[in-house]
C-alpha positions as CSV (number, residue, x, y, z in Angstrom):
1,M,-1.0,-3.9,-40.2
2,V,-3.9,-1.7,-38.2
3,W,-3.5,2.1,-39.1
4,P,-4.7,4.5,-36.9
5,R,-7.8,6.4,-37.1
6,I,-7.0,9.7,-37.7
7,R,-9.1,12.7,-39.2
8,V,-7.9,14.4,-41.6
9,P,-9.7,18.1,-42.9
10,T,-10.9,17.8,-46.8
11,T,-9.3,20.8,-47.5
12,S,-6.1,19.9,-45.9
13,V,-3.1,21.0,-47.7
14,L,-0.7,18.1,-46.4
15,P,2.3,17.5,-48.4
16,L,1.7,13.8,-48.6
17,R,0.0,11.2,-50.1
18,L,-3.1,9.7,-48.2
19,G,-4.6,7.7,-50.4
20,R,-4.1,4.6,-48.4
21,V,-5.6,6.4,-45.2
22,P,-9.5,6.3,-44.8
23,R,-10.9,10.1,-44.4
24,R,-13.5,9.4,-42.3
25,T,-11.7,8.1,-39.5
26,G,-11.2,11.3,-37.0
27,V,-11.5,15.2,-36.6
28,L,-9.2,17.8,-36.2
29,P,-10.1,20.3,-33.7
30,A,-11.6,22.2,-36.6
31,I,-13.5,21.1,-40.1
32,H,-12.0,23.6,-42.1
33,E,-9.0,25.7,-42.4
34,R,-10.6,28.6,-42.3
35,H,-12.2,28.3,-39.1
36,L,-8.5,28.3,-37.4
37,P,-5.9,30.9,-37.4
38,H,-3.4,30.5,-39.9
39,G,-0.2,29.9,-37.2
40,L,-2.6,27.1,-35.2
41,T,-3.5,25.6,-38.9
42,A,0.0,25.0,-39.8
43,R,1.2,23.5,-36.1
44,H,-1.5,20.6,-36.7
45,E,-0.6,20.0,-40.3
46,T,3.3,20.0,-39.5
47,T,2.2,17.5,-36.8
48,L,0.3,15.5,-38.9
49,A,3.1,15.3,-41.5
50,N,5.5,14.2,-39.1
51,Y,3.5,11.5,-37.5
52,F,2.5,10.1,-41.3
53,R,6.3,10.0,-42.0
54,K,7.2,7.9,-39.0
55,L,4.3,6.0,-40.1
56,L,5.6,5.2,-43.6
57,T,8.9,4.5,-42.0
58,W,7.8,2.0,-39.3
59,R,6.0,0.0,-42.1
60,Y,8.9,-0.5,-44.0
61,T,11.2,-1.5,-41.3
62,S,11.5,-4.8,-39.9
63,H,10.9,-5.3,-36.3
64,T,13.1,-8.0,-34.8
65,P,12.3,-8.0,-30.9
66,E,15.8,-7.2,-29.0
67,P,16.6,-9.7,-25.9
68,A,16.2,-8.2,-22.9
69,P,19.1,-7.2,-21.1
70,L,20.1,-9.3,-18.2
71,L,19.7,-7.6,-14.8
72,G,22.9,-5.9,-13.5
73,S,24.7,-5.7,-17.2
74,S,25.9,-2.4,-18.4
75,E,23.1,-1.8,-21.0
76,T,20.8,-1.3,-17.4
77,M,23.2,1.5,-16.1
78,G,21.2,4.8,-15.5
79,K,22.5,8.6,-15.6
80,K,25.2,8.7,-13.0
81,G,24.3,6.1,-11.1
82,Q,21.2,7.7,-10.0
83,H,19.1,4.9,-10.0
84,L,21.0,2.2,-11.4
85,T,24.6,0.9,-10.8
86,Q,26.6,-1.9,-11.6
87,P,25.8,-4.2,-8.7
88,A,29.6,-5.9,-8.9
89,S,31.4,-2.4,-8.0
90,A,28.8,-1.8,-4.8
91,L,29.2,-5.7,-3.5
92,Q,33.0,-5.4,-4.0
93,T,32.8,-2.0,-2.1
94,I,31.2,-4.0,0.9
95,Q,33.4,-6.9,0.5
96,Q,36.3,-4.1,1.4
97,I,33.9,-2.8,4.3
98,L,34.0,-6.2,5.8
99,G,37.4,-7.3,5.3
100,L,36.8,-9.8,2.5
101,V,39.0,-8.3,0.3
102,P,42.1,-5.5,1.0
103,H,41.3,-2.2,2.0
104,E,43.1,-0.7,-1.1
105,G,41.4,2.2,-2.7
106,L,38.7,2.1,-0.2
107,K,37.6,5.7,0.8
108,D,38.3,7.0,4.4
109,D,34.4,7.6,5.5
110,L,33.6,4.0,4.5
111,K,36.0,2.5,6.9
112,D,34.7,1.3,10.5
113,A,31.5,1.8,9.2
114,I,28.4,0.3,10.7
115,F,24.9,-0.7,8.5
116,V,22.0,0.4,9.3
117,C,18.6,-0.7,7.9
118,I,15.1,0.6,7.9
119,D,12.1,-0.8,6.4
120,C,8.6,0.8,7.2
121,E,5.0,-0.3,6.6
122,A,2.3,2.1,5.9
123,F,-1.5,1.4,6.2
124,E,-2.5,0.9,2.9
125,H,-5.5,2.9,2.4
126,S,-3.5,5.9,4.1
127,Q,0.3,5.9,3.1
128,D,0.9,8.9,5.7
129,K,0.0,6.4,8.6
130,V,3.2,4.4,9.3
131,T,2.4,1.6,11.1
132,E,5.8,-0.2,12.0
133,I,8.8,0.7,11.9
134,G,11.8,-2.1,11.7
135,V,15.6,-1.7,12.4
136,A,18.6,-4.2,11.5
137,V,22.2,-3.1,12.2
138,L,25.6,-4.7,11.7
139,D,28.7,-3.3,13.2
140,T,31.8,-3.9,11.4
141,R,33.8,-4.0,14.4
142,D,31.3,-7.4,15.2
143,V,32.8,-9.1,12.2
144,T,36.6,-8.7,12.5
145,G,37.8,-12.2,12.8
146,L,35.3,-13.6,9.8
147,T,36.3,-14.8,6.8
148,A,34.8,-15.9,3.5
149,E,35.5,-19.2,4.4
150,S,33.1,-18.6,7.8
151,P,29.5,-20.2,8.0
152,R,27.1,-17.7,6.8
153,D,25.3,-18.2,10.1
154,A,28.4,-16.9,11.8
155,W,27.9,-13.5,9.7
156,L,24.2,-13.4,10.4
157,S,24.1,-13.9,14.1
158,N,26.0,-10.6,14.6
159,L,22.8,-8.5,13.6
160,K,21.2,-6.5,15.6
161,Y,17.3,-6.1,15.4
162,A,14.1,-3.9,16.9
163,H,10.6,-3.7,15.8
164,Y,8.6,-0.5,16.6
165,R,4.9,0.1,16.6
166,P,2.6,3.3,17.5
167,V,0.0,2.8,19.6
168,E,-2.2,5.4,17.8
169,Y,-2.1,2.7,14.7
170,A,-2.6,-0.4,16.8
171,R,-5.9,-1.3,14.7
172,L,-4.5,-0.4,11.2
173,V,-3.6,-3.8,10.0
174,N,-3.3,-4.4,6.0
175,G,-5.3,-7.3,4.5
176,N,-7.0,-5.9,1.4
177,F,-3.4,-5.7,-0.9
178,I,-1.1,-7.5,1.2
179,K,-1.4,-9.3,4.2
180,G,0.1,-7.8,7.0
181,C,1.7,-9.5,10.3
182,P,2.7,-6.7,12.6
183,E,2.4,-9.3,15.7
184,N,4.6,-11.9,14.1
185,F,7.9,-10.7,14.8
186,N,10.5,-13.3,14.3
187,F,13.6,-11.8,15.6
188,D,13.0,-10.2,18.8
189,V,10.4,-8.2,20.9
190,T,8.1,-5.5,19.7
191,T,8.3,-2.5,21.0
192,W,5.4,-0.4,21.6
193,I,5.7,3.9,21.3
194,K,4.0,6.7,20.8
195,L,3.7,8.4,17.3
196,R,5.2,11.4,19.0
197,D,8.3,9.6,20.2
198,A,9.1,8.3,16.5
199,S,11.2,11.1,15.7
200,Y,13.4,11.4,18.9
201,L,13.6,7.4,18.7
202,M,15.2,7.8,15.3
203,K,17.5,10.3,16.3
204,R,18.5,8.4,19.0
205,L,19.0,5.5,17.1
206,F,21.3,7.1,14.6
207,S,23.5,8.8,16.9
208,N,25.0,5.6,18.1
209,P,23.6,2.5,15.9
210,A,25.4,0.0,17.8
211,R,23.4,0.6,21.1
212,V,20.0,0.1,19.4
213,A,18.4,-1.9,22.3
214,D,18.7,1.1,24.3
215,A,17.4,3.4,21.7
216,A,13.4,3.4,23.1
217,D,14.7,3.8,26.5
218,F,14.6,7.3,27.1
219,S,15.9,7.0,30.5
220,I,19.2,6.1,29.0
221,D,21.6,8.7,27.9
222,I,23.0,7.8,24.3
223,P,26.2,9.6,23.5
224,N,26.9,10.1,19.9
225,G,29.1,7.3,18.7
226,G,30.5,9.3,16.0
227,R,30.4,6.2,13.5
228,N,30.1,6.4,9.6
229,I,26.8,5.1,8.7
230,I,25.8,3.6,5.7
231,F,21.8,3.1,5.2
232,I,20.3,0.2,3.8
233,A,16.7,-0.4,2.2
234,H,14.8,-2.0,-0.1
235,A,13.7,0.9,-2.3
236,A,15.4,3.1,-0.1
237,S,13.4,6.4,-1.6
238,N,10.4,4.9,0.2
239,D,11.4,4.3,3.5
240,K,13.1,8.0,3.3
241,E,9.7,9.4,2.7
242,Y,7.9,6.9,5.5
243,L,10.4,8.4,7.8
244,R,9.7,12.0,7.0
245,S,6.1,11.6,7.3
246,V,7.0,10.5,11.2
247,G,9.2,14.1,11.7
248,F,12.4,12.6,10.7
249,S,14.6,13.3,7.9
250,M,17.8,11.2,6.8
251,E,19.3,14.4,5.8
252,S,19.8,15.4,9.5
253,V,21.9,12.3,10.1
254,S,25.5,13.8,10.5
255,G,27.3,10.1,9.7
256,L,25.5,9.1,7.0
257,V,28.1,8.4,4.3
258,R,26.2,6.2,1.7
259,T,22.9,5.0,1.0
260,M,22.9,1.6,-0.8
261,D,19.5,-0.1,-2.0
262,T,19.4,-3.7,-2.4
263,Q,17.3,-3.3,-5.7
264,V,20.0,-1.8,-6.9
265,L,22.8,-4.2,-5.5
266,C,21.0,-7.2,-6.9
267,G,20.8,-5.7,-10.4
268,G,17.1,-4.3,-10.3
269,S,15.7,-0.7,-10.8
270,K,12.9,1.6,-10.4
271,K,11.6,0.4,-13.6
272,K,12.2,-3.2,-12.8
273,P,11.8,-3.9,-9.4
274,V,13.1,-7.0,-7.4
275,A,10.6,-8.3,-4.6
276,L,12.3,-8.9,-1.5
277,R,10.8,-12.5,-1.3
278,R,12.2,-12.9,-4.8
279,L,15.7,-11.9,-3.8
280,L,15.8,-14.1,-0.7
281,L,15.0,-17.0,-2.3
282,S,17.5,-16.8,-5.1
283,L,20.1,-16.2,-2.3
284,G,18.6,-19.9,-0.8
285,V,16.4,-18.2,2.2
286,A,12.7,-19.0,2.8
287,P,11.5,-15.7,4.3
288,V,8.7,-16.2,7.2
289,N,6.0,-13.2,7.8
290,L,7.0,-10.9,5.5
291,H,5.4,-7.5,5.3
292,N,6.5,-7.2,9.0
293,A,8.8,-4.1,9.0
294,G,11.0,-6.1,11.7
295,N,11.1,-9.0,9.4
296,D,11.7,-7.1,6.3
297,A,14.5,-5.0,7.4
298,A,16.3,-8.0,9.2
299,Y,16.2,-10.1,5.9
300,T,16.9,-7.2,3.7
301,L,20.2,-6.9,5.8
302,Q,20.9,-10.7,5.3
303,A,20.3,-10.4,1.7
304,V,23.1,-7.6,1.8
305,I,25.6,-10.0,3.7
306,L,24.6,-13.2,1.5
307,M,24.9,-11.3,-1.8
308,M,28.3,-10.1,-0.8
309,L,29.0,-13.8,0.1
310,K,28.2,-15.2,-2.8
311,D,29.2,-12.7,-5.3
312,H,32.8,-13.1,-3.8
313,A,32.8,-16.7,-4.4
314,K,31.7,-16.3,-7.8
315,P,31.7,-12.9,-9.1
316,G,28.1,-12.0,-11.2
317,S,26.4,-15.0,-9.8
318,V,23.9,-13.1,-7.7
319,P,21.6,-11.8,-10.9
320,A,22.5,-14.4,-13.4
321,D,20.5,-16.6,-10.2
322,L,17.9,-14.2,-9.7
323,V,16.8,-14.7,-13.6
324,Q,16.2,-18.2,-12.6
325,F,13.4,-16.8,-10.4
326,A,11.8,-14.9,-12.7
327,G,8.1,-17.4,-12.6
328,K,6.0,-17.7,-10.4
329,L,7.1,-17.9,-6.9
330,P,5.7,-20.4,-4.0
331,P,3.1,-19.3,-1.7
332,A,4.4,-17.0,1.2
333,V,4.8,-18.6,4.4
334,Y,3.2,-17.1,8.0
335,D,3.8,-18.2,11.1
336,K,1.2,-17.6,13.7
337,N,3.5,-17.5,16.5
338,K,3.1,-13.7,18.4
339,A,6.0,-11.8,19.5
340,P,6.6,-10.8,22.8
341,E,5.5,-7.1,23.6
342,V,6.8,-4.1,25.5
343,W,6.3,-0.6,26.2
344,A,9.0,2.0,25.7
345,G,9.3,5.9,25.5
346,T,6.4,7.8,26.8
347,A,4.2,4.9,25.6
348,E,2.2,2.9,28.7
349,K,0.5,-0.3,28.7
350,E,-2.5,0.5,30.3
351,P,-4.5,2.6,27.4
352,L,-3.7,-0.1,24.8
353,E,-5.5,-2.7,26.9
354,K,-8.5,-0.8,27.3
355,K,-8.3,-0.3,23.5
356,D,-8.0,-3.8,22.9
357,N,-11.1,-4.7,25.1
358,A,-13.2,-2.3,23.0
359,K,-15.3,-3.8,20.6
360,I,-15.4,-1.7,16.8
361,H,-18.5,-1.1,14.7
362,P,-17.5,-0.1,11.5
363,A,-19.7,3.0,10.3
364,S,-20.3,1.2,6.9
365,S,-21.9,-2.0,8.7
366,H,-24.4,-2.5,11.4
367,R,-24.3,-4.4,14.7
368,R,-25.2,-8.1,14.2
369,G,-28.8,-9.0,14.4
370,V,-30.1,-5.2,14.1
371,L,-31.7,-4.3,11.0
372,P,-31.9,-0.4,10.2
373,K,-35.6,1.1,10.5
374,V,-37.0,1.9,7.1
375,F,-39.9,4.6,7.2
376,F,-42.8,4.6,4.9
377,A,-44.1,8.1,3.9
378,D,-47.4,8.0,5.7
379,Q,-45.4,7.0,8.8
380,R,-42.8,9.9,8.3
381,R,-45.7,12.4,8.5
382,R,-46.9,11.3,11.4
383,R,-43.4,11.3,13.1
384,K,-42.9,14.7,11.8
385,D,-46.5,16.0,13.5
386,A,-45.7,14.4,16.5
387,F,-42.4,16.1,16.9
388,R,-44.0,19.4,15.8
389,A,-46.5,19.2,18.6
390,H,-44.2,18.1,20.9
391,P,-40.8,19.4,20.3
392,D,-39.4,19.2,24.0
393,E,-40.6,15.3,23.9
394,R,-38.8,14.4,21.0
395,T,-37.3,11.0,21.3
396,D,-36.7,8.1,19.0
397,N,-39.9,5.9,20.6
398,T,-42.4,8.7,19.4
399,A,-44.0,6.5,16.8
400,D,-46.9,4.5,17.6
401,A,-47.2,1.0,18.8
402,S,-48.4,-0.1,15.4
403,D,-45.3,1.6,14.1
404,R,-43.3,-0.3,16.0
405,E,-44.8,-3.6,15.3
406,S,-44.1,-2.8,11.9
407,Y,-40.5,-2.1,12.0
408,S,-40.0,-6.2,13.8
409,L,-38.5,-7.1,10.6
410,G,-37.4,-10.7,12.0
411,T,-41.1,-11.4,13.4
412,G,-43.0,-11.2,10.6
413,A,-45.3,-8.6,12.3
414,R,-44.8,-6.2,9.6
415,F,-46.8,-8.3,7.4
416,G,-49.5,-9.3,10.0
417,G,-47.3,-12.2,11.5
418,A,-47.1,-14.1,8.3
419,T,-44.3,-16.3,8.9
420,S,-43.4,-20.1,8.0
421,A,-43.9,-20.7,11.9
422,S,-47.2,-19.1,11.6
423,F,-48.5,-21.5,9.0
424,P,-46.7,-24.8,9.5
425,D,-49.1,-26.5,6.9
426,A,-48.8,-24.0,4.3
427,G,-46.0,-23.4,1.8
428,P,-43.7,-20.5,1.3
429,S,-46.8,-19.3,-1.3
430,T,-49.0,-18.5,1.8
431,V,-46.4,-15.9,2.8
432,T,-46.0,-14.5,-0.2
433,A,-49.6,-13.8,-0.5
434,K,-49.8,-12.3,3.0
435,K,-46.9,-10.2,1.8
436,G,-48.4,-9.0,-1.4
437,A,-52.1,-8.6,0.2
438,Y,-50.0,-6.1,2.8
439,Y,-48.4,-3.9,0.3
440,R,-51.5,-3.7,-2.1
441,R,-53.5,-2.4,1.2
442,L,-50.9,0.2,1.5
443,R,-51.1,1.2,-2.2
444,L,-55.1,1.6,-2.1
445,D,-54.7,3.9,0.9
446,A,-52.4,6.0,-0.5
447,Q,-54.2,6.4,-3.5
448,A,-57.7,6.9,-1.8
449,P,-59.7,10.3,-2.5
450,T,-59.5,13.1,0.1
451,R,-62.4,14.7,1.7
452,D,-61.9,17.2,-0.9
453,D,-61.9,14.9,-3.8
454,Q,-65.5,13.1,-2.7
455,P,-68.5,13.6,-4.5
456,G,-70.7,16.5,-2.7
457,S,-67.9,18.0,-1.2
458,T,-68.0,22.2,-1.5
459,S,-64.6,22.3,-3.7
460,N,-66.7,20.2,-6.5
461,G,-69.4,22.7,-6.5
462,G,-71.8,20.4,-4.7
């Protein structure tokens, strides 16, 4: 056992035997108790006494590690179900909503509901810049005739998808911490929008989610559907914040009756999050092009349907099978097929094409083949004198021809033309010697005495 390194003043009046604890292992805010007020000294001594009492208790107590509770067990429940809920109860509620089990005990606001899943992607170096918004919708009216024995493709074929990208952030693609693929939407077309239209677009979407295909077409009037909306997301709190950053708040949705998080449905939590790819693999789905907002939203809502069917066939199997995928996952799969693109809202195609044709040179790097100019002290002095003498003719070409030749770093003129091509029979040592002679000459010129320092000058009494 390694005791903590804590110092105790030599005049301490701790009511404990500290013979086993070295005294030369730390210092309190004061060396002597007279340096502190009486109340502050008593507080520090009480804190130390409680600390050592805990240490002695820990030393003589056996420490057998307790097994970690299974995901979704009753031991992982949170306070009032705020962050952690029993996944079985939520999945049973979804089974009642979709008609797999009788509606007995189901609240009226959950009947005839519609599921809306939102996923947002933000730029990894600036989280307030939302670069993608993905949407997936499932209307309970479209799955009325399906049962638990129906194939899962029959369930998933009723989902509707949408993928929106603001034209202002067209170039912000994640690649350092995660691999982004905003151009590879698997399920439908990618819609370019203006960032200022995102809030109005979300308002139109949630007014009638069944008409998600018309939400971005502002020429079409979408009346309020008056449906009960169940919001689905993977780590829902994050997506709510991203929507708030584009000017839309989920609290403004009048028909919102329930928010469900897939991390909670599968038995995870904020402290023990479950990755979407891990969840999909446990459900028998091989995801492609994750970290695309449209694909993530589609896979998230598909995971809800598959978890519901799996729990109906074998209750409790969702968190149990998820534990089997606790190790290292196989590499992520990406498909380079580019999704078709359309422009909607106030976004136009022409400005985006002009931006795509422009070449971007990051400020932190120079253009290819161009080296930055480096001026020596005497060169800077000559340039300053020229600028002061002719302020109206100040240009970047003020330096004389010899200076410009000395900047030709790629041709070897800086070192008197000493390159390997100038001496075909000579080795690298010849070029190195020429460079060394060049710099030695510069140092000698800098150290040469001035006119006042010459012998016989008036300043030296000559």
